[in-house]
C-alpha positions in Angstrom: -29.5 26.7 -18.9 -28.0 25.6 -15.6 -25.5 28.4 -15.5 -21.7 28.1 -15.5 -20.2 25.1 -13.6 -16.9 24.4 -12.0 -16.1 20.9 -10.9 -13.1 20.0 -8.7 -11.7 16.5 -8.5 -11.6 15.6 -4.8 -10.9 12.1 -3.4 -12.0 9.8 -0.6 -9.0 11.3 1.2 -11.1 14.4 1.5 -13.0 12.5 4.2 -10.7 9.7 5.4 -7.2 10.1 6.8 -4.4 8.4 4.9 -0.9 8.4 6.6 0.8 7.6 3.3 -0.2 10.8 1.6 -1.1 13.4 4.3 -0.5 16.5 2.1 -2.6 15.0 -0.7 -5.5 14.4 1.7 -5.3 17.9 3.1 -5.4 19.4 -0.3 -8.4 17.3 -1.4 -10.2 18.2 1.9 -9.5 21.8 1.1 -11.3 21.4 -2.3 -14.4 20.3 -0.4 -14.5 23.5 1.6 -13.5 25.6 -1.3 -16.5 24.4 -3.3 -18.8 25.3 -0.4 -17.3 28.8 0.0 -17.1 29.6 -3.7 -20.6 28.3 -4.3 -21.9 31.0 -1.9 -19.7 33.7 -3.3 -20.4 33.1 -7.0 -24.1 32.1 -6.8 -25.2 35.6 -7.7 -23.2 35.2 -11.0 -25.0 31.9 -11.7 -21.8 29.9 -11.3 -22.2 26.6 -9.5 -19.2 25.0 -7.8 -19.1 21.3 -7.0 -16.6 18.4 -6.7 -16.4 14.8 -7.5 -14.7 12.7 -4.8 -13.2 9.8 -6.8 -12.8 6.5 -5.0 -10.3 3.8 -6.1 -10.0 4.5 -9.8 -7.9 2.8 -12.4 -5.2 5.4 -13.4 -1.4 5.4 -13.9 -1.2 6.8 -10.3 -3.0 3.7 -8.9 -1.5 1.0 -11.0 1.0 0.0 -8.3 -1.6 0.0 -5.6 -3.9 -2.3 -7.6 -1.1 -4.8 -8.0 -0.6 -5.2 -4.2 -3.0 -7.9 -3.0 -2.8 -6.8 0.6 -4.2 -3.5 -0.4 -6.4 -4.4 -3.4 -8.2 -7.4 -1.9 -9.5 -5.6 1.3 -10.5 -2.6 -0.9 -12.6 -4.8 -3.2 -14.1 -6.7 -0.2 -15.3 -3.4 1.3 -16.6 -2.0 -2.0 -20.2 -3.2 -2.6 -19.8 -3.0 -6.4 -16.6 -5.2 -6.1 -14.6 -3.3 -8.7 -12.3 -0.3 -9.3 -13.8 2.7 -10.9 -12.8 3.8 -14.3 -11.9 7.3 -15.6 -15.3 7.1 -17.5 -17.1 6.6 -14.2 -15.6 9.8 -12.9 -16.1 11.7 -16.2 -19.8 10.8 -16.1 -20.2 12.4 -12.7 -18.4 15.5 -13.9 -20.7 15.6 -17.0 -23.8 15.4 -14.8 -22.6 18.2 -12.5 -22.0 20.4 -15.5 -25.4 19.6 -17.0 -28.7 21.3 -16.9 -30.0 18.4 -14.8 -27.7 19.6 -12.0 -28.7 23.2 -12.3 -29.9 23.4 -8.7 -26.8 21.7 -7.2 -24.0 23.8 -5.8 -21.4 23.5 -3.0 -21.6 19.7 -3.0 -19.2 16.8 -3.4 -20.5 13.8 -5.3 -18.8 10.7 -4.1 -18.2 8.1 -6.9 -16.7 5.1 -5.2 -18.7 2.0 -5.8 -20.1 2.3 -2.3 -16.7 2.1 -0.5 -17.5 5.0 1.8 -20.8 3.6 2.9 -19.6 0.1 3.8 -18.2 -0.5 7.3 
């Protein structure tokens, strides 16, 4: 009922610079703009285009980072929910964006980060 839905997986690096992975950040920032552009282009076909910007999430890619106290501890201190996200947290956001409940949402990036991006 909400039409077709495409959901990209962006990242906090879509919004924040990260000197360690500049190409990754540039690509993820590109996804944010791509969703905006495609959502306009494909709206007449009833195709919604959104992203989920995943915060620090427990994956194979982040295992090493999580084990480094100098990185992990400041991240947890800044995150209001005081934990890493899980793949299920991200999947729930994707499921929402694909659902009828999100039928009037397009061109947006849903940040799922435990509040990291709102904390100073």
